N, C-alpha and C positions, 0 to 999 in steps of 0.2 A: 488775669494777667497782660503783663505788656514786653513787647519785644523792641529793642530797641539796637540797632546795628548800625555799623561803621564799616564798610564794605571797600576794597579795593578790586576786586573781581567782579568785570562788567557783567558777566553770567549768572553771578549769585545777586546782583543787582536786581535785574531784570525775573529773576526767578522767584524774587520775593514781591514784587510790585502786580497790583490788580486792579481791574478799571474800578474797583470800591473808594481807592485811595485818589490821593490828587501828587502828582508829580510834577516839581520845578526844577529848572537846570538853567545853569548859566556856563558860556564859554568862558574860559581862562587861558585859552591857548589855541594853536591852531585843532588839534583833537583832544585836547585838554578840557574835561568839564566838570563841574560841581552840581552835585543833583541832590536835591532833598525829596523823600515821597512821605507822606504823611496820610495815615488812613487812622482808624477808631483807636487801636492799642498798637499802632505799629510804627517805629518811625525808621527811617534808614537814608542816612548821609552817604555818598559815593564821592570820592573826589582820584580823578584818575584819568587814564586814557582810553577814548573809545574809537574804532576801528571806523570806517564809512557805513558800512552794515548798521553798528551796534547806535552810530549819528542818527540815522535815519529812522531807527526803531525809536529811540529816543525822543525826536521832534514830532514822531506822530502820537507818541503817548502823554507827553507834556507838555509843560509851558513856559517859555524862555522868560526869562527875568533877569534885570540889569544886577541886583544885589541880595545875596542869600546870608543871613546870619544866623547863627544857632547859639541861642544863650543855654547853657546847662545849668546855670544855676537857677534861674526863672524859669526854667523848663519853657522856651518861648522859641518859636522858629519864625524869624522875621523874614519877608521875603517884599521886595520893591519891583515893580513892572515898570 
């Protein structure tokens, strides 16, 4: 089974992630972020606003990148740092 989520709720994002996957993020505004989390059978995409506490949590869990592209047709996630 596979899980693919596109979420707007930051708490849902954090509840779905764990240390077995990899989390990438990029800042798209003062408190706006685009986030991709990928684990073996789990893909989560988040785009939205995070408060200061959530931003710190994100920064401690993931890797900041310059570019995130999601290609649904090819089932490909492209990340550039």
